[in-house]
N, C-alpha and C positions, 0 to 999 in steps of 0.2 A: 257052382254058378255064382253064388254070393261073394265068394272070395275074388273072382275075376272082376266083378263089377266094382268092388272096393278098390282093387288095384288100378283099374282104369280111371276111376274117379280121382284117386290120389295123384295119378300121373297128370291128369288134366289140370288139377289145382296147382301142382308143382310147376307145370309149364306156364300157367297164367301168372303165378308169382314171379317166376324167372323173367318173363317178358316185361312185367311192370317194373322190376328192379333195373333191368337193362335200359329201359326207356328213361327212367329217372336218372340213372348214371350218365346217359348220353346228354340229357338236357343240362345237367349240372356241369359237365365237362366241356360244353361247347360255348363257354363265355367268350365274348369278343373283345379284342383290344383295339387300339386306335387304328391300326393298319388293317383291321378286318380279318386278321388271322386268328384261328381258333386257339384258345389258351386253356390248358388243363388246370384243374384245381391244384395240382402239385406245384405249379409255377406261380409263386407269389411275386407281385410287383414290388419295387422299391418305393414304399409309401413316402418316405422322407424326401426323396428326390422328386417324386411326382407332386407332392404337396408344396415343396419349395417353388417349383415351377408354377403351380396353380396360384399361389399366394404372393408371388413376388411383387405385384403391384398394389397389394392391399395396404390400407393405411394402418391396419391392426394385424400385422403379420403373425405375431405369436398366437393370437386368438384364432386367426384363419388356419394356421398350421395345425393347431390342436384339434379343431373341428374337422378339418380335412383328413387328418391322421386317423381319427375315430371312424370316419366314413370309409376311408380306404381299407382299414382293417376289416370292417364288416363286409364290404363289397368286393374287395380285391380289384378295384377299378377307380381311376380318377379321370374325369373328362379332360381332354387336351385344351390348352389355352388357359387364359387367366379368368375367364368367366364363360357362361353359356355352355354349348356343346353337350347338353345333358342327354341327348338322344343316344350318345355313344355308351352311356352308363346309366341305364334306368334305375338300378338299385341305388346308386349314389344320389340321384335326383329325387327319389321317393322318400328318403329318410327325413323325419320331422322331429321337432322338439316336443316337449310336453304341451306347449302352448299352440301347437299346430303350425309353427313356422318352419321354413326349410332349415335343416340342420347343416347341410353341407354347402360350403362356399363355391 
């Protein structure tokens, strides 16, 4: 009787862990791009091209591209347009410098 209780308990724990891992994988893999289409983690965006588009009107393009590139690498997302549109990419919008200022252009 004790063995069957141990087996049942281990099966329940295994199912719980499996469910948690699958839920986490689903959350991570359901990132959204500009078109609203799901993008998996395996698909990396072209950060150089995205940041060139984002920083094309900046007065300090090299600085803008460097900061944007760092943010893009961390978030795998760059908001469309030259400014704003941060709702599309919350990770990009939430990164800050040590001083508490927005890191991403």
